[in-house]
N, C-alpha and C positions, 0 to 999 in steps of 0.2 A: 637313724640319721635325722638331723634336724635341718630346716632351711637356714640359709645365711640370715644373719640378724636383719639386714636391710630388706630382704625379701619377705621375712616374717612380718615386720612392721607394715610393709606396703600391703600385704594380704590382709592383715588384720584391720587396717584402715579401709580397705575395699569392702569388708564384710560388716562394718559398723552399721547398726540400726536395722539390719535385716530380721524380719520375723522368722523365727526358727521353723515354723510350719511351712512357710514359703520355701526356705532353703532346703528343707528335707524333701519336699515334693519335687523341687527341681533336681536334686540329687538322685532321686529315685528314677525320674524320667531319663536323666543322663546315663545312669548305670544301665538301665534296660536297653538303651540304644547301643551302647558299647558292647554289652554281652551279646546282643542279637546280631552284631556286626551289620547293622542295617546300611543299605546303600539305596536310599530312596530319593536322592537328589537334593536332600536337605542337609545342612550342616548339623552335626551332633550339638555343637555349641554355637547357637545363632543369635542369641539375645543376651541382655545384660544378666538376667537371672540364672541362665544356664552357665555364663562365664563365672559368676560368683559361686555357683554350686561346684564347678570345676576347681576353682581356687581352693575351696574348702576341703575337697575330698580327693581330687585326682593330682593336683599340682605336686604335693609333697611326695607321692609315690613316683611320679614320673621323673621329678628332680633327682630322687635317690637312685633310680636305675640308670639315668644317664650319667650321673656322677660316678657311679660304680665303674661304668664302662670307660669313662675317661681316665679313671685311676689305673685300670688295667692297660690302657694305651700308654700312659705316662711310664708305667713300670717296664714296658717293652721298648719304648722309644724315648729314653731320657733326653735326647737331643731335640725332641719335637717341641716347638714353641709357637703355636699358630698366632699370626698376626691378624688374620681374617677368618671369619666364620660365615658359611651359608647354611641356614636352617630351613629346610623344606617341610612345610606343615608346622610352622613354629608355634601355634597355639598362642599362649600369652607370653612367650619368650623364655620358656623354661630352660631350653638348651643354652641359651645365651647367658642366663644366670649361672648355670653349671660350668660352662666354659670359662667365664670370667673368673670364677672361683678357683678353677684348676690352673689357669694361666692368666694371671693379672696383666700380662704384657699384651693381651688381645687389644687390638686398636680399632677394629671396625667390624660391622656385621651386616649381612643382608638376610632378611627374614621374609619368607614366602608364606603367606597364610591367606586363605580364601574367605574366612569369616571376618567381617568388618568389626564385629563385636570383640572378637580376639585381638584384632590389631589395635583397636582403641584401648582396651584394658591393658594390653601389653606394654604400650607406650607409657600409659599412666603409671604402671607398677615400676617401670625402669627409671623414670624421672631422670635425675642426674647421676644415678649410682652405677650406671653401666657405660660401656664404650658407645660411641654413636652407632645407631642402627638404622638402616633403610628398610622400612616396612613396605612390602609390596603385595598388592592383591594378585593372587595366583590360584588357578584351579589346577591341581595336580593330576586330575583326571585327563587333562589335555596336554599337548606338547609344551615343554617349558619355554619360557621367554629366553632370549639371548642373555648369557650370563658370563661374566668374567670368572677366571679361576680363583678359588679361595683355598687357603691352606687346609682348613678343616670343613668338612661338609657333614651335616647330620640330618638323618631321616629317622625320626622316632615316632612309633605307634601310628604310622601312616599306611603302610602297605595293606593292613588288614581292612582299611576302608575303602580300598580301590578294587575295582573289578580285576580279576586275574589277568585278562589280556592287556591291562595298562601297566602292570607292575614292572615288567622287564624294561619297557621304554623309559620309565621314570628312573630306574636304576642306572640305565645307560646314560641318560641325560645328566644325572648327577655326577656320575664318574667322570664325564667330559668336563664338568665344572670343578673337578678336584685337582688341586695342585699337589696335594700330598696325601691326605687321609680322609676316607669316607667311612663314617660310623652309621650303622643301621641297627635300630633297636625295635623289637616286637614284643608283644606279650609272651610270657613264658608258658605257652600252651603248645600242644602238638602241632596245631595249625600255625602258630607263630614261628616255631622251629622250622617247619617246612618252608615257610616263606624266606627265612634267613638262609636256609640251605640253597634255594633257588638263586637268591641274590649272590651268595658266596661263590657259587659255581660260575655264574655270569661274570663276576668281577675277576676271578682268577683267570678265566678264559680271555679276558681283556688285558692281561698283563699285570693284575694286582697281586700283591703279597699280604697274606693274612698276618695281622699283628696280634690280634686277640679275638676270641679266647683261645683259638687253636694254636698248637705248637708246630703246625705243618700246614702245607697247601694241598695235601692230598684229600681224597674223599673222606667224609666223616665216617669213622668206624662204627658208630652206633647203628642199631638195627631196631626197627619198630617192633614192639610198641614203646621203646625207650626213646628219649629225646633230650637234647642238651639245653639246659636252662639254669639260671641262677636266681638268687634271691637276695634282697636287702631289706632289713628291718627299718621301719618308718615310724617315727614318733607321731602319735595323733594328738592334735590339740583338743581342748574340751569341745569346741565348736564342731570339729571334725567328727568326734564320737557322736555328738548329738545328732548332727545331720545325717549320719549312717546308721543311727539307732544302735551304736555299739557301745561296750563297756570297757574292753580291753584298750590300754593306752598306747597300743602299737599295732602294726600290721605288717605282713611280709609281702613285698612287691616282688613278684616273680617275673623274669624277663629273659629273652633270648637275644643275642646280639652277634655282630661281626663287625670288626674294624679292618679295613683293607687299605693298604698304602701303595703308592708308586715305588716306595723304597723298602727293602728288606728290613726287618726288625731284628733285635738281638735274639739269638737262639735261646731256648730254655727247655728244661727237662720234662715239663708237663704241667698240667692244670688239674686241680681237684674238681671233679665234675659232679659229685654228689656229697652230701654231708658226711664227714668222717664218722665212722662208728667206733665205739670202744672208748676207754679212759684208762688212766693209770698206766698199767704195764703192757697194754696191748692196744694198738690203733690200727684199724682197717681203712685203707684208702682205696678209692677208685680214681684213677688218673687217665687223662688223655695225654699220651706221650708221642713223640715223633714216630715211633714204631707202631703206634695203635693203642688200644685199650690196655691198661695195666692194672691188675688187682694186686695190692701190696699190703702185707701185714708187717707192722713194725712192733718189735718186742724189746724186752730188756737186753736180749742177746745182741741187738743192733747198737748198743751203747748210746753215744750222744745223739744218734739219729732219732731216737725215741723222743727226746726233748724237742727237736725240730717238728716231728710229726704231731705232737701234742698242740702245737701253736697253729697248725693249718686249719684253715676254714674253707668251707665251700666256695669255690671260685678262685682261691689262691693259686698263684703260679709257683712252681718250683724252679729254682735257678739251674745252672748248668750241671750241678752235681746231683745226680739221681739218688733217691732213697734206696 
């Protein structure tokens, strides 16, 4: 997946003239903080150089993950057309770009972000290319300010940065500010999946309906050490590769997520929760279905269903006709 043209131009402009050694060093520091899940009272991204490192190395992957989740939402809720967005922990406005790409009718956004550097750069990147945005300073480790209800609320890659005893209150506060749908995205690690499960249970108990990725509101049927996550391939720019010391022109961003609405979504037969195995005349699928986990092998004997199975990818939804 590539960034929208306007965002790619804005990012390239933001990175002009930076010495590669400085950018690489900032990217290494940023990666170390994220991987360690540090909670030392300091922002992971607190100054201009850290923001630029984020733009070069993390923004494309975060954009790809959020966009994938929004595509899944649109597939299950074709009637959903949000006019307002609330993004908590907005970073440089990544979710706003993804939402505006998915729903051009988006009219306004409220972006909560504690880092002044992120707020400043986010406003610069947006320019006149995005709907009007109200950037607000907010510490998500503390109670949320009074917020009006928004059609779409997004919390992406934030829960892992909070102390465990703060996460539930934040989810509750954001659900209270959700007029229709709340999307939560976390890294596609066992820890990220557990945080998603906790939020999912909390939101269902609060009257929410799971829109994606699950085809049901029951307890997740997976058992440890298994965990539910997905992946999106991200194109790396030349500067991205240089900053991370990589040669491959792409990377796979793995993420876990849940989208919960105040309204039920269209039912569907299941979702592909691992990469399909096989090719040609045999495809092995692992599905999360309304009745639980399903292992399905599709062969020539299944006729035209084999053609359907060959097209399925990790994360795809099956419509109401099961395989």
